[in-house]
VEXSE-244774 format. One line per 2 residues: number of its first residue (from 1); their letters; for each residue x, y, z of C-alpha. Coordinates in steps of 0.05 Angstrom, whole numbers. Layout:
NUM> a> X,Y,Z; ...
This chain:
1> mq> 1395,1903,2838; 1353,1840,2828
3> hr> 1347,1788,2884; 1340,1715,2866
5> gk> 1319,1655,2908; 1294,1584,2902
7> sv> 1227,1573,2870; 1218,1510,2911
9> rs> 1211,1551,2974; 1153,1591,2945
11> ag> 1122,1529,2915; 1121,1496,2983
13> rl> 1091,1558,3014; 1036,1558,2961
15> ll> 1020,1485,2972; 1011,1498,3047
17> al> 968,1560,3035; 921,1526,2986
19> al> 911,1465,3031; 878,1509,3084
21> st> 804,1503,3098; 755,1544,3139
23> sl> 762,1547,3215; 771,1596,3271
25> va> 839,1628,3282; 867,1653,3349
27> pi> 866,1729,3354; 929,1769,3339
29> ap> 958,1821,3386; 918,1886,3390
31> af> 941,1946,3349; 971,2007,3381
33> ag> 970,2078,3355; 1032,2103,3320
35> ai> 1063,2121,3254; 1090,2051,3242
37> er> 1086,1986,3282; 1127,1923,3277
39> la> 1083,1861,3277; 1091,1787,3292
41> pa> 1089,1741,3231; 1021,1728,3202
43> ps> 989,1661,3223; 1009,1610,3170
45> ap> 946,1570,3179; 881,1570,3218
47> aa> 888,1544,3289; 845,1482,3278
49> pp> 824,1467,3206; 771,1413,3196
51> gt> 799,1345,3211; 843,1365,3269
53> ep> 785,1361,3318; 713,1339,3312
55> aa> 664,1396,3300; 600,1395,3340
57> fr> 531,1426,3347; 526,1477,3403
59> tw> 463,1499,3438; 456,1564,3478
61> vq> 402,1610,3506; 399,1681,3480
63> lv> 355,1741,3497; 322,1765,3433
65> wn> 277,1825,3420; 214,1806,3384
67> pv> 189,1866,3342; 120,1835,3335
69> tr> 105,1824,3409; 150,1883,3430
71> al> 182,1840,3484; 247,1804,3501
73> er> 244,1729,3492; 291,1673,3514
75> lr> 306,1629,3454; 348,1566,3450
77> ft> 391,1566,3387; 433,1509,3358
79> aw> 490,1519,3308; 550,1481,3281
81> dp> 615,1501,3316; 676,1481,3274
83> vp> 724,1489,3333; 688,1474,3399
85> sl> 753,1466,3437; 763,1542,3437
87> gl> 702,1550,3482; 676,1613,3448
89> el> 607,1641,3460; 559,1640,3402
91> sw> 511,1697,3385; 458,1699,3329
93> lp> 431,1762,3297; 379,1745,3242
95> dd> 368,1794,3185; 293,1788,3199
97> pa> 283,1792,3275; 210,1772,3268
99> ag> 231,1705,3238; 274,1685,3299
101> qs> 254,1620,3333; 285,1567,3377
103> gp> 321,1508,3347; 375,1500,3293
105> le> 389,1567,3260; 352,1579,3195
107> gr> 354,1636,3145; 401,1694,3134
109> gt> 437,1729,3190; 503,1737,3228
111> ls> 532,1683,3273; 588,1710,3317
113> fr> 640,1672,3357; 661,1715,3416
115> kp> 707,1713,3476; 669,1687,3537
117> ga> 642,1741,3584; 657,1800,3539
119> pa> 606,1857,3538; 563,1863,3475
121> yd> 591,1931,3456; 663,1905,3454
123> as> 675,1893,3379; 746,1867,3394
125> at> 716,1807,3430; 690,1779,3364
127> va> 741,1726,3346; 705,1702,3283
129> qy> 640,1714,3246; 597,1682,3192
131> rg> 547,1726,3155; 501,1691,3107
133> tl> 450,1636,3100; 444,1577,3148
135> ra> 403,1514,3142; 393,1466,3200
137> gr> 446,1504,3239; 501,1500,3186
139> ad> 527,1549,3135; 492,1532,3070
141> gf> 485,1578,3009; 523,1643,3001
143> ge> 560,1669,3061; 622,1705,3086
145> fl> 669,1681,3141; 721,1726,3174
147> dq> 764,1718,3235; 805,1767,3276
149> sg> 871,1752,3240; 844,1767,3171
151> fa> 830,1696,3147; 768,1703,3105
153> ya> 723,1667,3055; 665,1693,3014
155> ga> 626,1647,2969; 584,1584,2968
157> wr> 575,1536,3027; 544,1468,3038
159> dg> 534,1432,3104; 581,1480,3140
161> lm> 639,1474,3090; 663,1515,3030
163> eg> 631,1484,2969; 625,1516,2900
165> eg> 655,1581,2876; 688,1629,2925
167> rl> 746,1674,2946; 793,1652,3002
169> tl> 839,1704,3033; 895,1686,3082
171> an> 919,1730,3138; 982,1751,3100
173> gd> 941,1774,3039; 948,1712,2994
175> qy> 883,1698,2956; 852,1639,2920
177> vg> 791,1649,2874; 758,1588,2843
179> gf> 724,1523,2859; 718,1489,2927
181> ra> 696,1420,2948; 687,1395,3019
183> gr> 723,1456,3048; 784,1455,3002
185> sd> 803,1486,2935; 782,1439,2880
187> gr> 773,1451,2806; 796,1511,2765
189> gv> 823,1569,2805; 872,1627,2809
191> ft> 920,1637,2867; 950,1707,2876
193> da> 1001,1717,2931; 1006,1782,2969
195> sg> 1062,1807,2924; 1019,1800,2862
197> ri> 1047,1735,2832; 992,1696,2798
199> ya> 983,1621,2791; 925,1594,2750
201> gs> 906,1522,2738; 873,1460,2767
203> ft> 868,1443,2841; 849,1377,2873
205> ag> 833,1368,2947; 868,1433,2964
207> lp> 931,1420,2923; 951,1454,2858
209> dp> 988,1424,2799; 1061,1427,2824
211> ea> 1090,1432,2754; 1048,1493,2738
213> il> 1071,1526,2802; 1146,1515,2789
215> aq> 1138,1539,2717; 1105,1604,2738
217> ds> 1143,1619,2802; 1182,1684,2809
219> pe> 1258,1681,2814; 1261,1740,2862
221> gl> 1288,1725,2931; 1252,1783,2964
223> ri> 1178,1796,2961; 1134,1850,2990
225> gv> 1064,1829,3010; 1008,1880,3018
227> va> 941,1869,3053; 886,1913,3082
229> er> 874,1892,3155; 803,1869,3166
231> rp> 764,1853,3229; 696,1823,3244
233> hn> 638,1872,3247; 593,1889,3305
235> ye> 527,1886,3267; 486,1883,3330
237> lg> 504,1953,3351; 512,1980,3280
239> id> 567,2028,3302; 630,1988,3292
241> pl> 689,2025,3260; 696,2019,3185
243> sy> 753,1974,3161; 778,1960,3091
245> ts> 784,1897,3049; 827,1880,2989
247> as> 820,1838,2926; 869,1822,2871
249> tg> 851,1847,2801; 907,1820,2758
251> et> 972,1851,2783; 937,1906,2821
253> ld> 911,1901,2892; 844,1938,2899
255> il> 829,1964,2969; 760,1990,2986
257> pd> 714,1998,3047; 694,1931,3078
259> dq> 621,1950,3079; 581,1928,3019
261> rl> 519,1964,3044; 557,2030,3046
263> ld> 585,2019,2976; 517,2000,2947
265> vw> 481,2060,2977; 537,2108,2957
267> hg> 538,2083,2885; 463,2076,2878
269> aa> 462,2000,2874; 414,1994,2933
271> pi> 356,2034,2963; 383,2095,2999
273> gm> 332,2095,3055; 365,2083,3123
275> td> 352,2018,3161; 327,2017,3233
277> ee> 397,1999,3257; 428,2056,3217
279> ih> 377,2105,3244; 390,2083,3315
281> af> 465,2093,3306; 454,2159,3270
283> nn> 413,2186,3328; 462,2164,3382
285> gs> 473,2226,3424; 544,2208,3442
287> tt> 568,2209,3369; 565,2255,3309
289> an> 510,2238,3259; 536,2221,3189
291> fl> 528,2175,3129; 489,2112,3149
293> gp> 510,2122,3222; 561,2160,3263
295> ye> 621,2198,3236; 665,2166,3288
297> rf> 663,2099,3251; 705,2125,3193
299> dp> 774,2103,3214; 839,2108,3173
301> ls> 860,2049,3129; 902,1999,3168
303> lv> 952,1971,3119; 1000,1913,3132
305> fe> 1064,1903,3093; 1109,1843,3098
307> le> 1179,1829,3070; 1196,1756,3058
309> na> 1271,1739,3052; 1283,1676,3011
311> lt> 1357,1693,3003; 1416,1662,3041
313> dt> 1438,1728,3073; 1405,1776,3123
315> vs> 1372,1836,3090; 1372,1903,3126
317> vv> 1317,1954,3112; 1339,2025,3126
319> gg> 1279,2064,3100; 1220,2066,3054
321> fl> 1166,2108,3022; 1099,2107,2988
323> dv> 1108,2123,2914; 1040,2154,2897
325> sd> 1027,2161,2823; 958,2192,2830
327> sv> 911,2220,2883; 844,2248,2861
329> rq> 780,2269,2896; 719,2225,2888
331> pe> 663,2276,2880; 604,2227,2876
333> pa> 549,2249,2926; 534,2202,2983
335> mq> 458,2207,2990; 413,2178,3044
337> vr> 339,2185,3060; 325,2193,3134
339> pf> 256,2192,3169; 236,2251,3210
341> pr> 250,2235,3284; 190,2225,3329
343> dp> 186,2216,3404; 137,2161,3424
345> cs> 139,2188,3495; 119,2259,3478
347> gt> 44,2247,3478; 36,2290,3416
349> id> -3,2273,3353; 43,2239,3302
351> fl> 26,2278,3239; 95,2281,3208
353> pl> 93,2275,3132; 166,2295,3132
355> ff> 234,2264,3118; 305,2287,3105
357> id> 353,2277,3047; 426,2281,3069
359> nf> 486,2289,3023; 551,2266,3054
361> gw> 591,2272,2991; 638,2330,2975
363> ta> 598,2354,2914; 527,2380,2911
365> ad> 472,2337,2881; 446,2384,2827
367> na> 378,2384,2794; 351,2338,2847
369> al> 279,2314,2840; 234,2261,2871
371> ai> 187,2214,2835; 143,2183,2889
373> ta> 82,2140,2900; 47,2107,2958
375> gs> 71,2037,2972; 28,1974,2980
377> vd> 34,1929,3041; 79,1881,3002
379> gr> 126,1938,2982; 102,1951,2910
381> pe> 92,2023,2885; 20,2039,2866
383> gt> -7,2093,2821; 24,2147,2778
385> pi> 88,2176,2807; 85,2247,2834
387> ev> 143,2292,2812; 173,2337,2865
389> pl> 230,2384,2842; 282,2399,2896
391> ga> 339,2437,2864; 410,2429,2891
393> ia> 424,2389,2954; 492,2409,2983
395> ds> 482,2380,3053; 414,2366,3084
397> mk> 343,2382,3060; 276,2372,3095
399> id> 221,2346,3051; 148,2362,3068
401> lt> 96,2321,3031; 34,2352,3063
403> aq> 11,2382,2997; 22,2317,2958
405> lt> -15,2275,3011; -72,2325,3012
407> al> -78,2318,2937; -87,2243,2948
409> gl> -147,2256,2994; -115,2256,3063
411> dt> -155,2301,3110; -92,2335,3136
413> ey> -130,2388,3175; -166,2335,3216
415> vs> -111,2283,3227; -60,2336,3246
417> he> -103,2361,3304; -148,2304,3326
419> rl> -135,2234,3353; -172,2179,3316
421> rc> -218,2130,3352; -224,2055,3346
423> sd> -276,2011,3380; -219,1967,3407
425> pn> -150,2000,3401; -117,1934,3424
427> dq> -145,1896,3364; -98,1921,3309
429> rl> -133,1887,3252; -202,1913,3271
431> cl> -174,1982,3285; -139,1986,3218
433> ae> -203,1965,3182; -242,2019,3218
435> lk> -190,2072,3200; -193,2053,3126
437> qs> -269,2064,3128; -264,2130,3167
439> gh> -261,2174,3105; -200,2212,3129
441> fg> -148,2180,3084; -175,2184,3013
443> ql> -133,2145,2962; -84,2126,3018
445> sn> -135,2081,3053; -109,2017,3022
447> fl> -37,2033,3040; -45,2046,3115
449> sl> -7,2009,3170; -8,2013,3245
451> dy> 56,2020,3286; 26,2011,3356
453> tt> -18,2073,3358; 13,2111,3300
455> vt> -19,2107,3231; 34,2104,3177
457> va> 40,2102,3102; 99,2081,3060
459> vm> 124,2128,3007; 172,2101,2954
461> gt> 203,2123,2890; 269,2151,2864
463> ld> 315,2209,2878; 345,2234,2813
465> yd> 405,2281,2812; 467,2303,2775
467> wt> 538,2318,2797; 600,2345,2763
469> vs> 664,2305,2761; 734,2329,2746
471> gg> 740,2359,2677; 669,2385,2679
473> tv> 635,2320,2659; 564,2314,2687
475> sh> 541,2247,2715; 469,2226,2731
477> ks> 440,2178,2780; 370,2153,2798
479> sp> 370,2122,2868; 310,2082,2895
481> fs> 285,2093,2966; 226,2083,3012
483> vi> 208,2118,3076; 152,2109,3128
485> lp> 112,2171,3143; 71,2178,3208
487> ia> 6,2212,3188; -43,2202,3246
489> tv> -49,2179,3318; -98,2132,3352
491> as> -65,2137,3421; 4,2148,3451
493> da> 35,2100,3501; 107,2077,3493
495> ec> 171,2068,3532; 238,2102,3520
497> ge> 310,2077,3522; 383,2093,3507
499> gg> 436,2068,3458; 508,2048,3463
501> ei> 574,2083,3449; 634,2076,3404
503> ip> 697,2064,3442; 746,2116,3415
505> vn> 814,2093,3388; 873,2139,3377
507> hd> 904,2141,3307; 968,2170,3278
509> pf> 961,2159,3202; 1003,2180,3144
511> ql> 965,2231,3102; 951,2221,3029
513> rl> 940,2284,2987; 885,2307,2940
515> de> 890,2321,2866; 965,2310,2862
517> qn> 1008,2263,2821; 1077,2232,2828
519> yk> 1093,2248,2901; 1125,2208,2956
521> ia> 1109,2198,3030; 1169,2178,3073
523> ip> 1156,2116,3116; 1210,2103,3170
525> fa> 1217,2028,3160; 1279,1998,3193
527> gd> 1300,1928,3213; 1335,1864,3193
529> vt> 1302,1804,3160; 1341,1739,3169
531> pg> 1342,1686,3114; 1278,1644,3111
533> ft> 1238,1693,3153; 1185,1747,3141
535> sr> 1180,1814,3176; 1114,1852,3180
537> wr> 1095,1925,3193; 1030,1961,3201
539> ie> 1016,2033,3180; 953,2074,3175
541> ls> 934,2118,3117; 881,2172,3113
543> ap> 860,2228,3066; 820,2293,3080
545> et> 763,2273,3033; 734,2213,2997
547> se> 785,2199,2943; 821,2149,2898
549> hd> 896,2134,2904; 946,2093,2864
551> fr> 1012,2076,2897; 1067,2026,2910
553> lv> 1108,2013,2973; 1183,2019,2964
555> lv> 1232,1991,3015; 1305,2016,3014
557> lt> 1361,1967,3033; 1430,1983,3061
559> dg> 1463,1977,2993; 1416,2029,2965
561> sq> 1375,1979,2925; 1299,1982,2927
563> vv> 1245,1929,2933; 1179,1950,2903
565> sr> 1109,1924,2918; 1054,1908,2869
567> pv> 1009,1967,2848; 954,1986,2898
569> hl> 890,2023,2881; 855,2051,2943
571> ty> 783,2077,2946; 783,2117,3011
573> fm> 717,2139,3042; 717,2200,3086
575> pp> 652,2241,3087; 649,2313,3111
577> kr> 636,2324,3184; 579,2373,3191
579> et> 513,2388,3225; 450,2355,3199
581> la> 378,2379,3202; 340,2348,3260
583> h> 274,2386,3258
């Protein structure tokens, strides 16, 4: 059975969607656990796009930790608020904490718009978020904007508006990729609705060529939209649950983890050494240590389907299923380099030329080997790399570089048992100069740094390894990393503290299988969709391991006919839950 409707209805819907510009959107109702959930219609537009109310600069006072002075400071920040009438609280987290200063926001970081009075650990209180570059308090350069409903933009900005090339995603899954000018689509672009229909052509001031739309519109009166449900991140805590994002690639909807850092480290496109925030989250005693943080952050995929009825009669849905054409394991190792933990309150000598390599993939990293050198102050490797064979890494491995550092002239016997002396320990520059002249550090003297009273040296290089994919094919990767090694102590005097927690959420997902083809998962959809309306449902999907899945959603109507969604390709990330080495 083939359903037909009026193309004018879809054309009008497209014109409205493409006229949208960036703004904050009111939050949608919270999700509840369950196999399937009926949802309210997706917001058709942002609550207050530019032009509906004057935007304004906002100034607020924020407590900020200064890593240089090791103290909390009160700073007055100023930023451009596109919707000041919502009365949201603003919070700024710069990528470089040492560069933070009062005044209009400058540089790269995360600007969050939050519900007033909400605690910092409550990720659900973040109504909207901009992550990218700001100049004079406004988004300028590359940046990403996301609100609680799923309205999102990633691309170029100028003076607080979308300007240049970018990707705009609406809450219902419709996407526009192309040029923007003054906050609206302008120039050449491609609009893909959530059902997979594609419109390509020219756009002016947010409006497409109407003739091109009508010529390319689909005659079907029923459409299934598919979208991965996104939410703003809680970068400040570094332990927010992982969500997923989607992007149209021709007819197919690609769904993958909404964490570019995770993807880059996993696939070797970024250094695999953990950041300070990731280490803090990894060591949180209330959670289970895992890949780049806690295991508890790896939630199921939250997937939203909508059925739009452009017919003249009510349509009744009596059932549905996922038609899965392929589910395969993704065996690529997920490698990270983790510094050896040290307790600044212990009073012991910090001679710890150690670090860990963790594998949170489902396949061993075979023939692993390090190629390392000491790192200069500005982060450049120096000297001939030292080769360190490791063998196979199935889970975690502790690396001890005592022998390699001794070969570079470090007096390991002395610095591991004796505290070093400086004429004035409070003068870091003078103390560091004296340490370099002490004769204890050999070729490492020019690479020393002081972290309070701990002498450190940066080691950088690559981790090379192989792994076997399905069919016996061997793949190879060379992942860059750097790690800071504590190698001596001048004194020991520091304070200790605690971290935050993840608020647990119950889930009841449908389970995808592994290494199977052409199977179905029953989904108990049921309900009526009246003419001119759209019904939405939310389901959750999970799989036992990191894996790739290709499927379509099929809805069954009362007359036995079926409505089929566009193809979906899902990259699902689920690392193994296991103990890691700590000492």
